[in-house]
C-alpha positions as CSV (number, residue, x, y, z in Angstrom):
1,X,98.5,180.5,86.2
2,X,95.3,182.3,87.0
3,X,94.9,184.0,83.5
4,X,95.2,180.5,81.9
5,X,91.8,179.6,83.6
6,X,90.3,182.9,83.7
7,X,91.1,184.8,80.7
8,X,88.7,183.7,77.6
9,X,90.8,185.7,75.0
10,X,92.4,183.2,72.7
11,X,95.6,185.4,72.0
12,X,96.1,185.6,75.8
13,X,95.8,181.7,76.3
14,X,98.2,181.1,73.5
15,X,100.8,183.5,75.0
16,X,100.6,182.0,78.2
17,X,100.7,178.4,77.0
18,X,104.0,179.3,75.0
19,X,105.6,180.8,78.2
20,X,104.7,177.5,80.1
21,X,106.1,175.4,77.4
22,X,109.4,177.5,77.6
23,X,109.5,177.2,81.5
24,X,109.2,173.3,81.1
25,X,109.4,171.1,84.2
26,X,109.3,173.8,87.0
27,X,105.8,174.8,85.7
28,X,104.7,171.2,86.0
29,X,103.8,171.1,89.6
30,X,101.6,174.2,89.1
31,X,99.9,172.9,86.1
32,X,99.0,169.6,88.0
33,X,97.6,171.7,90.8
34,X,95.6,173.6,88.3
35,X,94.0,170.4,86.8
36,X,92.2,169.9,90.1
37,X,90.4,173.0,89.7
38,X,86.9,173.3,87.9
39,X,87.6,174.9,84.6
40,X,86.4,175.3,81.0
41,X,87.0,172.3,78.8
42,X,89.7,174.1,76.6
43,X,91.7,174.9,79.8
44,X,91.8,171.5,80.8
45,X,92.7,170.2,77.4
46,X,95.6,172.9,77.1
47,X,97.0,171.8,80.4
48,X,96.9,168.0,79.4
49,X,98.7,169.0,76.1
50,X,101.4,170.7,78.1
51,X,101.9,167.8,80.5
52,X,101.9,165.3,77.6
53,X,104.6,167.4,75.8
54,X,106.9,167.3,79.0
55,X,106.5,163.6,79.0
56,X,107.1,163.0,82.8
57,X,105.7,159.6,83.7
58,X,104.7,161.1,87.2
59,X,101.9,163.0,85.4
60,X,100.3,160.0,83.7
61,X,97.9,159.2,86.4
62,X,96.9,163.0,86.6
63,X,96.3,163.2,82.8
64,X,94.6,159.7,82.1
65,X,92.1,160.6,84.9
66,X,90.4,163.0,82.4
67,X,89.6,160.2,80.1
68,X,86.1,160.3,81.9
69,X,85.8,164.0,81.0
70,X,82.5,164.8,79.3
71,X,84.0,166.8,76.5
72,X,85.3,164.4,73.6
73,X,88.1,167.1,72.8
74,X,89.4,166.6,76.4
75,X,89.4,162.7,76.0
76,X,91.2,163.0,72.6
77,X,94.0,165.1,74.2
78,X,94.3,162.6,77.0
79,X,95.0,160.0,74.6
80,X,97.5,162.1,72.7
81,X,99.3,163.0,75.9
82,X,99.2,159.1,77.0
83,X,101.0,158.3,73.8
84,X,103.8,160.7,74.5
85,X,104.3,159.6,78.1
86,X,106.5,156.7,78.8
87,X,104.7,155.2,81.7
88,X,104.9,151.5,82.9
89,X,101.1,151.5,83.3
90,X,100.4,152.7,79.8
91,X,99.4,149.3,78.4
92,X,96.6,148.5,81.0
93,X,95.3,152.0,80.6
94,X,94.9,151.7,76.8
95,X,93.4,148.3,77.1
96,X,90.7,149.7,79.3
97,X,90.3,152.7,77.1
98,X,89.4,150.3,74.2
99,X,86.0,149.6,75.9
100,X,85.6,153.1,77.5
101,X,86.2,155.7,74.7
102,X,83.4,156.9,72.2
103,X,83.5,154.8,68.9
104,X,85.1,157.7,67.1
105,X,88.3,157.5,69.4
106,X,88.8,153.7,69.3
107,X,91.0,154.0,66.3
108,X,93.2,156.3,68.2
109,X,93.7,153.8,71.1
110,X,94.3,151.0,68.6
111,X,97.0,153.1,67.0
112,X,98.6,153.7,70.4
113,X,98.5,149.9,71.4
114,X,100.2,149.1,68.1
115,X,103.3,151.0,69.4
116,X,103.7,148.5,72.2
117,X,105.5,145.4,71.2
118,X,103.6,143.1,73.6
119,X,102.0,139.8,72.3
120,X,99.4,140.1,75.2
121,X,97.8,143.0,73.4
122,X,97.0,140.8,70.3
123,X,93.9,139.0,71.6
124,X,92.0,142.1,72.5
125,X,92.9,143.6,69.2
126,X,91.7,140.4,67.4
127,X,88.5,140.4,69.2
128,X,88.0,144.0,68.2
129,X,89.0,143.2,64.7
130,X,86.4,140.3,64.3
131,X,83.7,142.4,65.8
132,X,84.3,145.1,63.4
133,X,84.2,142.7,60.5
134,X,80.7,141.6,61.4
135,X,79.4,145.1,60.9
136,X,79.6,146.7,57.5
137,X,79.8,150.4,58.2
138,X,82.3,152.9,57.1
139,X,83.4,153.3,60.7
140,X,84.0,149.7,61.2
141,X,85.9,149.5,57.8
142,X,88.2,152.1,58.9
143,X,88.6,150.3,62.4
144,X,89.6,147.1,60.5
145,X,92.3,148.9,58.5
146,X,93.8,150.7,61.7
147,X,93.6,147.4,63.7
148,X,95.3,145.4,61.0
149,X,98.2,148.0,60.9
150,X,98.5,147.8,64.6
151,X,98.8,144.0,64.7
152,X,101.4,144.2,61.9
153,X,103.5,146.6,64.1
154,X,103.3,144.3,67.0
155,X,104.4,141.5,65.1
156,X,102.9,138.5,66.8
157,X,102.0,135.3,65.0
158,X,98.9,135.1,67.1
159,X,97.3,137.6,64.7
160,X,97.9,135.5,61.5
161,X,94.6,133.3,61.4
162,X,92.4,136.4,62.1
163,X,94.3,138.5,59.5
164,X,93.9,135.6,57.0
165,X,90.2,135.4,57.7
166,X,89.7,139.2,57.2
167,X,91.3,138.9,53.7
168,X,88.9,135.9,53.0
169,X,85.9,137.9,53.9
170,X,86.7,141.0,51.9
171,X,88.4,139.2,48.9
172,X,85.6,139.3,46.6
173,X,84.9,143.0,47.1
174,X,88.7,143.8,46.7
175,X,89.3,141.7,43.7
176,X,86.1,143.0,41.9
177,X,87.1,146.6,43.0
178,X,83.5,147.3,43.7
179,X,84.1,148.2,47.3
180,X,87.2,150.6,48.0
181,X,86.9,149.9,51.6
182,X,87.4,146.1,51.1
183,X,90.4,147.0,48.9
184,X,91.9,149.0,51.6
185,X,91.2,146.3,54.3
186,X,92.8,143.7,52.3
187,X,95.9,145.6,51.6
188,X,96.3,146.5,55.3
189,X,95.7,142.9,56.4
190,X,98.1,141.7,53.8
191,X,100.9,144.1,54.8
192,X,100.5,143.2,58.3
193,X,101.0,139.6,57.6
194,X,104.2,140.5,55.8
195,X,105.2,142.7,58.6
196,X,104.6,139.8,61.1
197,X,106.9,137.7,58.9
198,X,109.6,140.1,59.3
199,X,109.1,140.6,63.2
200,X,107.0,143.6,63.4
201,X,107.7,147.2,62.8
202,X,111.5,147.8,63.1
203,X,111.0,151.4,63.3
204,X,109.6,151.4,66.9
205,X,112.2,152.9,69.1
206,X,113.3,150.0,71.4
207,X,115.1,152.1,73.9
208,X,112.1,154.3,74.5
209,X,109.8,151.1,75.0
210,X,112.5,149.5,77.3
211,X,112.7,152.9,79.4
212,X,108.9,152.9,79.8
213,X,109.1,149.2,81.0
214,X,111.8,150.4,83.5
215,X,114.4,148.2,82.1
216,X,118.0,149.4,82.0
217,X,119.7,148.6,78.5
218,X,123.4,149.0,78.0
219,X,124.7,150.1,74.7
220,X,126.4,146.6,74.2
221,X,122.9,144.8,74.7
222,X,121.1,147.3,72.5
223,X,123.6,147.1,69.7
224,X,123.7,143.3,69.8
225,X,119.9,143.2,69.8
226,X,119.8,145.6,66.8
227,X,122.3,143.4,64.9
228,X,120.2,140.3,65.6
229,X,117.1,142.0,64.2
230,X,119.0,143.0,61.0
231,X,119.9,139.4,60.6
232,X,116.3,138.3,61.0
233,X,114.9,140.9,58.6
234,X,117.5,139.9,56.0
235,X,116.0,136.4,56.2
236,X,118.8,134.5,58.2
237,X,116.4,133.6,61.1
238,X,118.4,130.6,62.2
239,X,121.4,132.4,63.0
240,X,119.3,135.3,64.6
241,X,117.7,132.7,66.8
242,X,121.2,131.2,67.8
243,X,122.6,134.8,68.6
244,X,119.6,135.8,70.5
245,X,119.9,132.6,72.7
246,X,123.5,133.5,73.3
247,X,122.6,137.1,74.2
248,X,120.0,135.8,76.8
249,X,122.5,133.4,78.3
250,X,125.0,136.3,78.6
251,X,122.4,138.3,80.4
252,X,121.6,135.5,82.9
253,X,125.3,135.1,83.7
254,X,125.5,138.7,84.3
255,X,122.2,138.3,86.6
256,X,120.4,140.9,84.1
257,X,117.2,138.9,84.5
258,X,115.0,141.9,83.4
259,X,116.8,142.0,80.0
260,X,117.0,138.3,79.8
261,X,113.2,138.0,80.2
262,X,112.5,140.9,77.8
263,X,114.8,139.4,75.1
264,X,113.1,135.9,75.5
265,X,109.9,137.5,74.3
266,X,111.8,138.7,71.1
267,X,111.8,135.1,69.9
268,X,108.1,135.4,69.1
269,X,109.1,138.3,66.6
270,X,112.1,137.0,64.9
271,X,111.3,133.2,64.9
272,X,108.1,132.2,66.6
273,X,108.8,128.6,65.5
274,X,111.9,128.4,67.8
275,X,109.9,126.7,70.7
276,X,112.8,124.7,72.1
277,X,114.9,127.9,72.5
278,X,111.8,129.7,74.0
279,X,111.2,127.0,76.4
280,X,114.9,126.3,77.5
281,X,115.6,130.1,78.1
282,X,112.4,130.3,80.3
283,X,113.6,127.4,82.4
284,X,117.2,128.7,82.7
285,X,116.0,132.1,83.7
286,X,113.6,130.7,86.4
287,X,116.3,128.4,87.7
288,X,119.0,131.1,87.9
289,X,116.6,133.8,89.3
290,X,114.7,131.7,91.8
291,X,116.8,128.5,92.2
292,X,114.0,126.3,90.9
293,X,115.0,123.0,89.8
294,X,112.1,121.4,87.8
295,X,111.7,118.6,85.3
296,X,112.3,120.2,81.8
297,X,109.0,121.4,80.0
298,X,110.0,119.4,76.9
299,X,110.5,116.2,79.0
300,X,107.2,116.7,80.7
301,X,105.3,117.0,77.5
302,X,107.3,114.6,75.6
303,X,104.3,112.2,74.9
304,X,102.3,115.1,73.5
305,X,105.2,116.1,71.4
306,X,105.2,112.6,70.0
307,X,101.5,113.1,68.9
308,X,101.9,116.6,67.3
309,X,104.2,118.2,64.7
310,X,106.5,120.9,65.7
311,X,104.4,123.5,64.0
312,X,101.2,122.2,65.8
313,X,102.9,122.3,69.2
314,X,104.3,125.7,68.5
315,X,100.8,127.0,67.7
316,X,99.4,125.8,71.0
317,X,102.5,126.9,72.9
318,X,102.2,130.6,71.7
319,X,98.3,130.8,72.7
320,X,98.9,129.6,76.3
321,X,99.0,131.7,79.5
322,X,101.3,130.9,82.3
323,X,99.8,130.7,85.9
324,X,101.5,129.9,89.2
325,X,99.1,128.5,92.1
326,X,99.8,128.4,95.7
327,X,98.9,125.3,97.9
328,X,95.0,125.0,98.4
329,X,94.5,127.7,95.7
330,X,91.2,126.9,93.9
331,X,91.4,126.7,90.0
332,X,87.9,125.7,89.0
333,X,84.7,125.3,91.0
334,X,82.3,122.6,90.3
335,X,79.3,123.9,88.4
336,X,81.5,126.3,86.6
337,X,81.2,127.1,82.9
338,X,84.7,127.3,81.9
339,X,86.1,126.3,78.4
340,X,89.9,126.4,79.4
341,X,92.3,123.5,79.0
342,X,94.8,123.1,81.8
343,X,98.3,121.7,81.1
344,X,100.0,120.8,84.5
345,X,103.7,121.6,84.1
346,X,104.8,121.1,87.7
347,X,103.2,120.3,91.0
348,X,100.1,118.5,92.0
349,X,96.4,119.4,91.2
350,X,93.6,117.9,93.4
351,X,90.4,116.8,91.7
352,X,87.5,116.6,94.0
353,X,83.7,116.3,94.0
354,X,81.4,118.2,96.3
355,X,78.1,116.8,97.4
356,X,75.8,118.2,99.9
357,X,77.8,117.4,103.0
358,X,81.4,116.5,101.9
359,X,84.3,117.0,99.6
360,X,85.3,113.7,98.1
361,X,88.9,113.3,96.7
362,X,88.9,111.8,93.1
363,X,92.5,111.9,92.1
364,X,95.7,114.1,91.7
365,X,96.9,115.6,88.4
366,X,100.8,115.8,88.1
367,X,103.1,117.0,85.2
368,X,102.2,116.1,81.8
369,X,98.5,115.7,82.4
370,X,95.5,117.7,81.1
371,X,92.2,118.8,82.6
372,X,89.4,120.5,80.8
373,X,85.8,119.3,80.9
374,X,84.3,122.0,78.9
375,X,87.0,122.4,76.4
376,X,86.1,119.7,73.8
377,X,82.4,119.3,74.8
378,X,80.2,122.2,76.1
379,X,79.2,121.2,79.6
380,X,79.3,122.4,83.3
381,X,82.3,121.2,85.3
382,X,81.3,118.2,87.4
383,X,84.4,118.5,89.6
384,X,86.6,121.0,91.2
385,X,90.3,121.6,90.9
386,X,92.6,123.0,93.5
387,X,96.5,123.0,94.0
388,X,97.7,120.3,96.5
389,X,101.2,121.9,96.2
390,X,102.6,125.0,94.7
391,X,102.1,124.4,90.9
392,X,102.6,125.8,87.6
393,X,100.2,125.3,84.8
394,X,99.5,126.6,81.2
395,X,96.0,127.6,80.2
396,X,94.9,127.3,76.7
397,X,91.7,129.2,76.3
398,X,89.2,127.6,73.6
399,X,88.6,130.9,71.9
400,X,92.4,131.4,71.2
401,X,92.8,127.7,70.1
402,X,90.0,127.6,67.5
403,X,91.7,130.4,65.5
404,X,94.1,127.8,64.4
405,X,91.8,125.1,63.2
406,X,92.0,126.2,59.4
407,X,95.9,126.4,59.6
408,X,96.0,122.9,61.4
409,X,92.9,121.0,60.6
410,X,93.6,117.9,62.4
411,X,95.0,119.6,65.6
412,X,91.7,119.5,67.7
413,X,91.3,115.8,67.0
414,X,94.8,115.0,67.9
415,X,94.6,117.0,71.2
416,X,91.3,115.4,72.1
417,X,92.6,111.8,71.6
418,X,95.6,112.7,73.8
419,X,93.3,114.1,76.4
420,X,90.8,111.3,76.5
421,X,93.7,108.7,76.6
422,X,95.3,110.3,79.6
423,X,92.0,111.7,81.6
424,X,90.0,109.1,83.4
425,X,88.1,111.6,85.7
426,X,84.6,110.6,84.6
427,X,85.4,106.8,84.9
428,X,86.6,107.5,88.6
429,X,83.3,109.4,89.4
430,X,81.2,106.4,88.1
431,X,83.3,104.0,89.9
432,X,82.8,106.0,93.1
433,X,79.3,106.2,92.5
434,X,79.5,110.0,92.6
435,X,78.2,110.7,89.0
436,X,74.8,108.7,89.2
437,X,71.5,110.3,88.4
438,X,69.2,110.8,91.1
439,X,66.1,109.8,89.1
440,X,65.5,106.9,86.6
441,X,65.7,107.7,82.9
442,X,63.2,106.3,80.4
443,X,63.8,106.1,76.6
444,X,61.3,108.3,74.6
445,X,61.3,109.2,71.0
446,X,59.2,112.2,70.2
447,X,59.4,115.6,68.3
448,X,59.5,118.5,70.8
449,X,59.6,122.3,70.4
450,X,62.3,124.3,71.9
451,X,62.1,128.0,72.8
452,X,64.8,130.1,74.2
453,X,63.6,132.1,77.4
454,X,64.6,134.8,79.7
455,X,65.6,133.8,83.3
456,X,62.0,134.6,84.2
457,X,60.5,132.2,81.7
458,X,59.6,134.7,79.0
459,X,59.7,133.5,75.4
460,X,62.5,135.2,73.3
461,X,61.1,134.6,69.9
462,X,60.7,131.6,67.4
463,X,61.8,128.3,68.6
464,X,63.2,125.4,66.7
465,X,62.5,121.6,66.8
466,X,64.3,118.6,68.3
467,X,63.7,114.9,69.1
468,X,63.3,113.6,72.6
469,X,65.8,110.9,73.4
470,X,65.1,110.1,77.2
471,X,63.2,111.7,80.2
472,X,63.4,111.5,83.9
473,X,61.6,113.6,86.6
474,X,64.7,115.8,86.9
475,X,65.5,116.5,83.1
476,X,65.7,115.2,79.7
477,X,68.0,114.6,76.7
478,X,67.1,115.6,73.1
479,X,68.8,115.7,69.7
480,X,68.6,118.7,67.3
481,X,70.5,119.7,64.1
482,X,72.9,122.6,63.9
483,X,75.4,123.5,61.1
484,X,78.4,124.3,63.3
485,X,79.3,122.8,66.5
486,X,80.7,126.0,67.8
487,X,77.2,127.7,67.4
488,X,75.9,125.0,69.8
489,X,78.1,126.3,72.6
490,X,76.1,129.4,73.0
491,X,73.3,127.4,74.3
492,X,75.3,126.1,77.4
493,X,73.7,127.4,80.6
494,X,70.8,129.2,78.7
495,X,67.2,129.0,79.9
496,X,64.8,127.2,77.8
497,X,61.2,126.0,77.5
498,X,60.7,122.7,75.9
499,X,57.2,121.8,74.8
500,X,56.4,118.0,74.9
501,X,53.3,116.6,73.2
502,X,51.3,114.5,75.4
503,X,48.0,112.6,75.4
504,X,45.0,113.6,77.2
505,X,42.9,116.7,78.0
506,X,46.0,119.0,77.7
507,X,47.9,118.2,74.3
508,X,51.2,119.8,75.5
509,X,53.4,119.7,78.7
510,X,55.8,122.8,78.8
511,X,58.9,122.3,81.0
512,X,61.4,125.0,82.0
513,X,65.1,124.6,82.7
514,X,68.6,125.2,81.5
515,X,71.2,123.4,79.2
516,X,73.8,121.4,81.3
517,X,75.8,120.1,78.3
518,X,75.9,119.9,74.5
519,X,78.0,117.4,72.4
520,X,77.9,115.7,69.0
521,X,75.9,112.5,68.7
522,X,78.7,111.2,66.4
523,X,82.1,112.6,65.4
524,X,81.7,115.0,62.6
525,X,77.8,114.9,62.8
526,X,75.8,118.0,62.7
527,X,73.3,116.4,65.2
528,X,73.8,117.6,68.8
529,X,72.6,116.0,72.1
530,X,71.5,118.5,74.7
531,X,71.2,117.5,78.4
532,X,68.6,119.7,80.0
533,X,67.8,119.9,83.9
534,X,64.2,121.1,84.8
535,X,63.8,124.0,87.1
536,X,61.2,121.9,89.2
537,X,61.0,118.1,89.0
538,X,58.1,116.7,87.3
539,X,55.5,115.0,89.7
540,X,54.6,111.4,88.9
541,X,51.4,112.3,87.0
542,X,53.4,114.7,84.6
543,X,56.0,112.0,84.0
544,X,53.3,109.4,83.3
545,X,51.5,111.8,80.9
546,X,54.5,111.7,78.7
547,X,55.4,108.0,79.1
548,X,51.7,107.0,78.3
């Protein structure tokens, strides 16, 4: 081993590397020991290359540790080796690498993620794709192409809205053929959409992937699964869905829960609209594996299913994340900025309000109810949520949900109507006197100037104007115009200075504070109402100077 690290002659190094490659596994322990020494970059790179070629999962941690190496050529070799090693922690490593590697290596990470058929990878890749689309450079264009290809290979319907958006952004440049990069991006996105329609890249070696996940697969299961995918690719999705359902049931009967859970995820690739089969198999697996007898998910959400079409419900379902809560586990804290919508599937969730001295119980939420104060209107949470009993919930992130607005234009309104009809938390707060304002509010109509500031009160550039609606010693409400409601959300929690014109010696009263909530004045209106709390309450003279 010493010549490998000491001899600088290229011919000697090549000869030694060839010898180690022939020795194979017996040399691995020595190579791993050698990695711990301080060596020239090229020696470290060569050892990582050899360990990657051997593909032993035990070496994964030793190899990936060097992603922090100062030399980009070593980083590049680490990624190559990571792609060759079948390790169970490959996915989290690559997801972390997305934000850690130099920009010129991001595409390599994306390509490796595309070889992992896991729908949880889709959202980080979508975020990366949308970020790349906002910056028009040759590097960002190439990254868009690479990311589109990776999303196509994964085959998840979650990527469809963003891929269609990417096509729309680049359509003009592609159709007029003035921008060759736009042409390539549109082609990559279009191919990805077609590939998703056929369930992803069928060339991925499934046995290799499953081995990396630690899932034993019998020849019979593998053969049946392959036949099911051939059916789906041929266009017979209904029969493929039926056969996949039966294969999962067979695995459950044989207590092969690993394969049952893995196969259930394959519905998303062959027929993502088969939500009944997706839900039913999840319940059967849980019941068989853990002995949990719970009300059917379809029964729990039967009222919501009456409001939404099957396609709309499926779009929501595929975006949700599942979470289990233990008794007394906190879900949301009063005062949080959190734009998630919570679907209570099983158990009981306590809603409570905290004042200076006490926690006050408001109500409990059970199966079939929703909670989400900051999902439809941008605001701080005025209550806290915690589990009364062991509970299971589904979480819908607003950032994921809004991707489907173009595909289902009325979906957000339908969901909000259902939410408002079943959620009476604000009414209960008012009834218990827990949502009352400390200060009296006065109606005032006056044009004001609004400036974004840093937390220390320093102005952050040009401001915009608004119209004062009401005022108290503790805060105010004002109306301003904005083209898109989603853009208004970025103001939530932001520090601002509002300059109010007054009579007297000083013609202006500047007040500092932060935004507590934003919501449309009327449905569909581009006028937004901001509720603003002062950092320091106004004294009586300041209040009077505004009121006149």
